[in-house]
C-alpha positions in Angstrom: -76.7 160.2 202.5 -72.9 159.7 202.4 -71.1 159.6 206.1 -67.6 160.2 207.2 -65.5 157.0 206.4 -62.1 158.7 207.5 -60.5 161.5 208.8 -57.0 162.7 208.4 -56.1 165.6 210.2 -52.4 167.1 209.8 -50.6 170.5 210.8 -52.3 172.0 207.9 -55.4 170.8 207.0 -57.7 168.4 208.1 -58.5 165.5 205.0 -62.4 164.0 205.2 -63.1 161.1 203.3 -66.6 159.9 202.8 -68.1 156.5 202.5 -69.0 157.4 198.6 -65.8 158.6 197.6 -65.7 162.1 198.0 -63.3 163.8 199.3 -63.4 167.4 201.5 -60.7 168.7 203.1 -61.0 171.8 205.7 -58.7 174.3 207.3 -57.7 174.4 210.7 -60.4 176.3 211.5 -63.1 173.8 210.0 -64.2 175.8 207.0 -63.9 173.6 204.2 -61.7 174.4 201.6 -61.2 171.7 199.0 -64.6 169.3 197.3 -63.6 166.6 194.9 -66.5 164.9 193.8 -64.6 163.1 190.8 -65.0 159.5 192.4 -68.4 159.9 194.7 -71.2 157.6 193.9 -73.4 160.3 195.6 -72.7 163.5 193.9 -72.1 164.0 190.3 -71.0 167.5 190.5 -69.6 169.4 193.7 -73.2 170.5 195.1 -74.5 173.8 193.4 -74.8 175.5 197.0 -71.2 175.6 197.6 -69.9 177.1 194.5 -70.2 180.8 193.8 -72.5 182.1 191.6 -69.6 183.8 189.5 -68.1 180.7 188.7 -71.3 178.6 188.1 -72.2 181.4 185.4 -68.9 181.4 183.9 -69.1 177.5 183.3 -72.5 177.3 182.3 -71.6 180.6 179.5 -68.3 179.3 178.7 -68.6 175.1 178.9 -72.2 174.2 178.0 -73.0 171.1 179.9 -69.8 170.8 182.0 -69.6 169.7 185.2 -67.2 171.0 188.0 -66.1 167.8 189.7 -63.8 169.6 192.1 -63.7 173.0 193.7 -60.8 174.5 196.2 -61.2 177.3 198.0 -57.4 179.2 197.6 -56.0 181.8 199.6 -55.4 184.1 196.2 -58.6 182.8 194.5 -60.3 179.5 194.0 -60.0 176.7 191.3 -62.1 174.0 189.4 -61.9 171.0 187.7 -64.5 170.3 185.2 -65.8 166.6 184.1 -63.9 167.8 180.5 -60.5 167.7 182.0 -60.2 171.1 181.8 -59.1 173.6 185.3 -60.0 177.0 185.4 -58.2 179.1 187.9 -59.8 182.3 189.1 -58.8 185.5 191.6 -60.4 186.5 194.5 -62.5 188.7 192.2 -63.7 186.1 190.0 -61.5 187.0 186.8 -60.2 184.1 185.1 -56.2 183.7 185.8 -55.5 180.4 183.8 -57.2 177.8 181.8 -55.0 174.2 181.6 -55.7 171.1 180.3 
């Protein structure tokens, strides 16, 4: 339902802002790198189809009721931000490496 409002390419990536304030960052090969639904008026959380099953399982087990507002696919792993303000970093094998508030 949301549409592209702005595209901002630079030398490292492509930032896209939707008209509902969802932000998506793409690598130069057009694979998504980061999805930010913190201010989205369409999505209350990062769409479940984008979240790896291991991360979903971890969040539902350890933070019942929490919602993933940001998801970033990094070179060495993953990083999420929950609606309670916690940031959780995972390595490529989905082992939790750090929890920051």
